[in-house]
C-alpha positions as CSV (number, residue, x, y, z in Angstrom):
1,M,-18.0,14.9,-53.0
2,V,-15.8,17.3,-50.9
3,I,-12.4,15.9,-49.9
4,M,-11.2,17.3,-46.6
5,R,-7.5,17.7,-45.8
6,T,-6.4,15.4,-43.1
7,I,-4.6,16.7,-40.0
8,P,-1.4,14.7,-39.4
9,M,-0.4,13.4,-36.0
10,E,2.6,11.4,-34.8
11,S,3.4,7.9,-36.1
12,S,1.2,8.1,-39.3
13,S,-2.0,8.8,-37.3
14,F,-4.3,11.5,-38.6
15,Y,-7.8,12.9,-38.3
16,T,-10.3,15.2,-40.0
17,R,-12.4,18.0,-38.5
18,R,-11.8,17.4,-34.8
19,L,-10.1,14.8,-32.5
20,P,-12.4,13.3,-29.8
21,R,-11.5,14.6,-26.3
22,G,-10.7,11.1,-25.1
23,C,-8.2,10.7,-27.9
24,R,-6.6,14.1,-27.1
25,L,-6.0,13.0,-23.6
26,C,-4.6,9.6,-24.7
27,R,-2.2,11.4,-27.0
28,K,-0.7,13.2,-24.0
29,G,-0.5,10.0,-21.9
30,T,-3.0,11.3,-19.4
31,K,-5.7,8.6,-19.8
32,M,-5.8,5.5,-17.6
33,V,-7.0,2.3,-19.3
34,L,-9.5,0.5,-17.0
35,L,-10.5,-2.9,-18.2
36,V,-13.5,-3.8,-16.1
37,T,-14.0,-7.3,-17.5
38,G,-12.5,-9.6,-20.2
39,K,-15.9,-11.1,-20.9
40,C,-17.8,-10.3,-24.1
41,A,-20.6,-11.9,-26.0
42,M,-19.4,-10.8,-29.4
43,S,-16.3,-13.0,-29.9
44,C,-14.9,-10.8,-32.7
45,Y,-12.3,-12.8,-34.6
46,Y,-9.8,-9.8,-34.6
47,C,-10.0,-9.2,-30.8
48,P,-6.3,-8.7,-29.6
49,L,-7.0,-9.1,-25.9
50,S,-4.3,-11.2,-24.1
51,E,-4.8,-14.7,-22.7
52,R,-4.7,-13.4,-19.1
53,K,-7.7,-11.1,-19.9
54,K,-9.7,-12.5,-22.7
55,N,-13.0,-14.1,-21.6
56,R,-11.9,-13.7,-17.9
57,D,-13.8,-11.7,-15.4
58,V,-10.9,-9.6,-14.2
59,V,-10.2,-5.9,-13.7
60,Y,-7.0,-4.1,-14.7
61,A,-6.0,-0.5,-14.2
62,N,-3.3,-0.1,-16.9
63,E,-1.1,-3.1,-16.1
64,R,-2.2,-3.4,-12.4
65,L,-4.5,-6.3,-11.4
66,V,-7.3,-4.6,-9.4
67,E,-8.4,-6.2,-6.2
68,K,-9.9,-3.2,-4.5
69,D,-11.1,0.3,-5.3
70,E,-7.8,1.8,-3.9
71,D,-5.9,0.0,-6.7
72,V,-7.8,2.0,-9.3
73,L,-7.4,5.3,-7.6
74,E,-3.7,4.7,-6.9
75,E,-3.0,3.9,-10.5
76,A,-4.8,7.0,-11.7
77,M,-2.7,9.1,-9.3
78,A,0.5,7.3,-10.3
79,I,0.1,8.6,-13.9
80,G,-1.5,11.9,-13.0
81,A,-4.6,10.8,-15.0
82,R,-6.9,13.5,-16.4
83,G,-9.2,10.8,-17.7
84,T,-10.0,7.1,-18.0
85,G,-10.9,4.9,-20.9
86,I,-13.1,2.0,-19.8
87,T,-12.8,-1.1,-21.9
88,G,-13.2,-4.9,-21.9
89,G,-14.4,-7.4,-23.0
90,D,-17.6,-5.4,-22.9
91,P,-18.1,-3.1,-20.0
92,L,-21.8,-3.3,-20.4
93,A,-21.7,-7.0,-19.6
94,V,-21.0,-5.9,-16.0
95,I,-23.0,-2.7,-16.0
96,D,-23.2,-2.4,-12.2
97,R,-19.4,-2.6,-11.8
98,T,-18.9,-0.2,-14.7
99,V,-21.3,2.4,-13.1
100,H,-19.5,1.9,-9.8
101,Y,-16.1,2.8,-11.3
102,I,-17.4,5.8,-13.2
103,T,-18.9,7.1,-10.0
104,L,-15.8,6.3,-8.0
105,L,-13.5,8.2,-10.4
106,K,-15.8,11.2,-10.7
107,E,-16.2,11.5,-6.9
108,R,-12.5,11.2,-6.4
109,F,-11.1,13.4,-9.3
110,G,-14.1,15.6,-10.1
111,S,-16.4,16.1,-13.0
112,Q,-13.4,17.3,-15.2
113,H,-12.0,13.8,-15.1
114,H,-13.0,12.7,-18.6
115,I,-14.3,9.1,-19.0
116,H,-14.9,7.4,-22.3
117,L,-16.2,3.8,-22.8
118,Y,-16.1,1.1,-25.5
119,T,-19.0,-1.3,-26.0
120,S,-20.6,-3.6,-28.5
121,T,-23.9,-3.6,-26.6
122,I,-26.8,-1.5,-27.9
123,D,-29.1,-1.0,-24.8
124,R,-30.8,2.4,-24.2
125,D,-31.4,1.7,-20.5
126,K,-27.8,0.9,-19.9
127,F,-26.7,4.0,-21.9
128,L,-28.9,6.2,-19.7
129,R,-27.3,4.6,-16.6
130,L,-23.9,5.4,-18.0
131,Q,-24.9,9.0,-18.7
132,E,-26.4,9.5,-15.3
133,S,-23.3,8.2,-13.6
134,G,-21.1,10.7,-15.4
135,L,-19.8,9.1,-18.6
136,D,-18.5,11.7,-21.0
137,E,-18.0,9.8,-24.2
138,L,-19.6,6.6,-25.6
139,R,-17.8,4.6,-28.3
140,L,-19.9,2.0,-30.1
141,H,-18.3,-1.1,-31.6
142,P,-20.9,-2.8,-33.8
143,P,-19.8,-6.3,-35.1
144,V,-18.4,-6.3,-38.7
145,D,-21.4,-8.3,-40.1
146,S,-23.7,-5.5,-39.1
147,W,-21.9,-2.5,-40.6
148,G,-24.0,-2.6,-43.8
149,H,-27.3,-2.6,-42.0
150,L,-26.8,-0.6,-38.8
151,D,-30.5,0.5,-38.8
152,E,-31.4,-3.0,-37.7
153,L,-29.5,-2.6,-34.5
154,G,-31.7,0.2,-33.2
155,I,-28.7,2.5,-32.5
156,A,-30.5,5.8,-33.3
157,E,-33.5,4.9,-31.1
158,S,-31.1,3.9,-28.2
159,L,-29.2,7.2,-28.4
160,E,-32.3,9.4,-28.6
161,G,-32.1,12.2,-26.1
162,L,-28.5,11.4,-24.9
163,V,-26.3,14.4,-24.4
164,I,-23.0,12.7,-24.1
165,D,-20.6,12.5,-27.1
166,V,-21.2,9.3,-29.1
167,G,-19.2,7.8,-32.0
168,F,-18.1,4.6,-33.6
169,E,-14.7,2.9,-33.0
170,V,-13.8,-0.1,-35.1
171,P,-10.7,-1.6,-36.7
172,A,-9.8,-0.6,-40.3
173,I,-10.1,-4.1,-41.8
174,P,-8.7,-4.6,-45.3
175,G,-11.4,-5.8,-47.6
176,E,-14.2,-4.2,-45.5
177,K,-14.3,-0.8,-47.4
178,E,-18.1,-0.9,-48.1
179,G,-18.9,-1.7,-44.5
180,L,-16.6,1.1,-43.2
181,L,-18.1,3.6,-45.6
182,A,-21.6,2.6,-44.6
183,L,-20.6,3.0,-40.9
184,C,-19.3,6.6,-41.7
185,R,-22.5,7.4,-43.6
186,Y,-24.6,6.3,-40.7
187,A,-22.6,8.4,-38.3
188,S,-23.0,11.5,-40.6
189,E,-26.7,11.0,-41.2
190,H,-27.4,10.5,-37.4
191,D,-25.1,13.3,-36.2
192,L,-22.7,11.1,-34.3
193,G,-19.6,12.9,-33.1
194,F,-16.9,10.9,-34.7
195,V,-15.6,7.6,-36.3
196,N,-12.4,6.2,-34.9
197,L,-10.6,3.7,-37.2
198,N,-7.9,1.7,-35.4
199,E,-5.1,0.0,-37.4
200,L,-5.7,-3.7,-37.2
201,E,-3.1,-5.5,-35.1
202,I,-2.1,-9.1,-34.8
203,S,-1.6,-10.7,-31.3
204,E,-1.1,-14.1,-29.7
205,T,-4.9,-14.6,-29.4
206,N,-6.1,-13.4,-32.9
207,S,-3.1,-14.5,-35.1
208,Q,-4.7,-17.7,-36.3
209,A,-8.0,-16.0,-37.2
210,L,-6.3,-13.2,-39.1
211,L,-3.8,-15.3,-40.9
212,G,-6.5,-17.7,-41.8
213,R,-8.4,-14.9,-43.6
214,G,-5.3,-14.1,-45.7
215,L,-4.3,-11.1,-43.7
216,T,-0.5,-10.6,-43.0
217,V,1.6,-8.3,-40.9
218,R,3.1,-5.2,-42.6
219,S,6.7,-6.1,-41.6
220,D,8.7,-8.4,-39.4
221,T,9.0,-5.6,-36.8
222,S,5.4,-4.5,-36.7
223,S,2.2,-6.0,-35.3
224,A,0.1,-3.9,-37.8
225,I,-1.8,-5.7,-40.5
226,L,-0.8,-4.9,-44.1
227,N,-3.1,-2.5,-45.9
228,S,-5.1,-1.5,-42.8
229,E,-3.7,2.0,-43.0
230,D,-4.4,2.2,-46.7
231,M,-8.0,1.1,-46.1
232,A,-8.4,3.9,-43.5
233,R,-7.0,6.5,-45.9
234,E,-9.4,5.5,-48.6
235,V,-12.3,5.7,-46.3
236,V,-11.2,9.1,-45.0
237,S,-10.8,10.4,-48.5
238,R,-14.4,9.6,-49.2
239,M,-16.0,10.4,-45.8
240,G,-13.7,12.7,-43.9
241,A,-15.6,15.8,-44.9
242,D,-18.9,14.4,-43.8
243,V,-18.0,13.2,-40.3
244,A,-14.9,13.6,-38.1
245,V,-12.7,10.5,-38.8
246,H,-9.6,9.6,-36.8
247,F,-7.1,6.9,-37.8
248,C,-5.0,5.6,-34.9
249,S,-2.0,3.7,-36.0
250,S,-0.4,0.7,-34.2
251,S,2.8,2.5,-33.7
252,F,1.0,5.6,-32.3
253,K,-0.2,3.4,-29.4
254,D,3.3,2.3,-28.5
255,Q,5.4,5.3,-29.5
256,V,3.2,8.1,-28.3
257,Q,0.2,7.1,-26.2
258,L,2.0,4.4,-24.1
259,R,5.4,6.2,-24.1
260,E,3.9,9.4,-22.8
261,R,2.0,7.5,-20.1
262,L,5.1,5.7,-19.0
263,K,7.0,9.0,-18.7
264,R,4.3,10.5,-16.5
265,R,4.3,7.4,-14.3
266,A,8.1,7.1,-14.1
267,K,8.4,10.7,-12.8
268,R,5.8,10.0,-10.1
269,V,6.9,6.5,-8.9
270,A,10.7,6.8,-9.2
271,R,12.6,6.4,-5.9
272,P,15.8,8.2,-5.0
273,M,17.7,5.1,-6.1
274,D,16.0,5.0,-9.6
275,L,17.2,6.6,-12.8
276,V,14.5,7.5,-15.4
277,T,15.6,7.2,-19.0
278,R,14.5,9.6,-21.8
279,E,12.0,6.9,-22.9
280,G,10.4,6.7,-19.4
281,M,12.1,3.5,-18.4
282,I,13.5,2.8,-14.9
283,L,17.2,2.0,-14.7
284,L,18.4,0.2,-11.5
285,G,20.9,-2.2,-10.2
286,I,20.1,-5.8,-9.2
287,A,22.1,-7.9,-6.7
288,E,21.2,-11.5,-6.9
289,A,22.5,-13.3,-3.8
290,D,21.3,-16.5,-2.1
291,D,20.6,-14.3,0.9
292,P,19.5,-10.8,-0.2
293,V,19.2,-9.6,3.5
294,W,22.9,-10.6,4.0
295,A,23.8,-8.8,0.8
296,M,22.1,-5.6,1.9
297,R,23.9,-5.7,5.3
298,L,27.2,-6.2,3.5
299,L,26.6,-3.2,1.3
300,E,25.5,-1.1,4.2
301,K,28.3,-2.1,6.7
302,E,31.3,-2.7,4.5
303,H,30.7,-0.4,1.6
304,E,28.7,2.3,3.4
305,V,25.8,2.3,0.9
306,P,22.9,4.4,2.3
307,L,19.7,2.5,3.0
308,E,17.7,4.9,0.8
309,L,19.7,3.7,-2.2
310,M,18.7,0.0,-1.6
311,F,15.4,-1.9,-1.6
312,L,14.8,-5.5,-0.5
313,D,12.3,-7.0,-3.0
314,E,11.0,-9.9,-1.0
315,K,8.6,-11.0,-3.8
316,R,11.3,-11.4,-6.4
317,K,13.9,-12.4,-3.7
318,R,16.4,-9.8,-4.9
319,L,18.2,-6.7,-3.7
320,E,17.7,-3.5,-5.7
321,V,20.5,-1.0,-5.6
322,A,21.0,2.4,-7.2
323,S,22.6,1.7,-10.6
324,W,25.5,4.1,-10.2
325,V,26.4,2.5,-6.8
326,L,26.3,-1.1,-8.1
327,E,28.3,-0.3,-11.2
328,D,31.0,1.1,-9.0
329,L,31.0,-1.8,-6.5
330,A,30.1,-4.9,-8.7
331,S,33.7,-6.0,-9.3
332,R,34.3,-6.3,-5.5
333,L,31.1,-8.1,-4.6
334,P,30.8,-11.9,-4.1
335,F,27.4,-12.2,-5.9
336,Q,26.0,-11.6,-9.4
337,C,25.1,-8.0,-10.2
338,Y,23.2,-6.6,-13.1
339,L,22.1,-3.3,-14.7
340,V,18.4,-3.7,-15.4
341,E,15.9,-1.6,-17.4
342,E,12.2,-2.0,-16.5
343,Y,8.9,-0.5,-17.3
344,P,7.7,1.9,-14.5
345,T,4.4,0.0,-14.5
346,A,2.8,-2.0,-11.6
347,D,4.1,-5.2,-13.1
348,R,7.7,-3.8,-13.5
349,L,8.2,-5.7,-16.7
350,E,12.0,-6.2,-17.4
351,V,13.1,-5.2,-20.9
352,E,16.9,-5.4,-20.7
353,R,19.6,-6.9,-18.4
354,E,23.3,-6.3,-18.5
355,P,25.8,-8.2,-16.3
356,L,28.1,-6.0,-14.2
357,N,30.5,-8.7,-13.0
């Protein structure tokens, strides 16, 4: 047995031999996540998908709910996407929709826009459709109970003649060492390009199933499952020389992949009135008055605040003001003022609020 040295990445992630192109783009924050449906026939007990997506036939481009094609294209441009990861649910459960989005993205951004896709479905005809539409990388997610007998799934026969890059992507589940080793051996014997092992994470939708199987979180401040990383390291020490293996940690997704994407988006969507923090958050002032229109006129007429430093958010019924302006004026205003930090995402999730008066 030859043991290959692992190549370290940020936040305890690592790989051997080579990192899949889709992962290289994710690492830079240049991949858009396109969930084409929340529906899936597998019902994996560890699936972390949120309540608003799980088993629902919805489409999301990053955090944006998609209602039309323009939503997908606008979100890709908002982060300067160089690629897209298509996920679910199972994208092959809505194959026509999935092919439509691959074609849409390739036509708009060109053949160099790298697209990878995750699926639990083994279907040669659908794989051929994906390849013909322009898919670059196929990531197979066989169910856990099949890891020890992958030959029965007909994977090799379904992939015969495909020229796109194909690999496995599964969670590193503590206690499933033999299955993970079998999966890596299969990938090596059938010349698959890679095996991605994700650190197992707990969520609101899978917590009961994970805890019921005796799995626990690594710490009070982490969603990662204890011993998932150790399991991945053990598998890599055995198989990392035979096939390219990549371990992606829970913290990497938040501290690197997501953070880099947020920074890219913040730079592109920030208005003259917004401040972008080092972490890629948007800092702005919020004036909460019974009549936001009146508050805006007050600031414009009596305090000479330029209109380009204010925005009337009719949906949230609030007035947004440049943070430095509101900090200076708050003590003289007859309504509540706050300094707010938000994600630069389509849903503008608020993460912190500080009263100014």
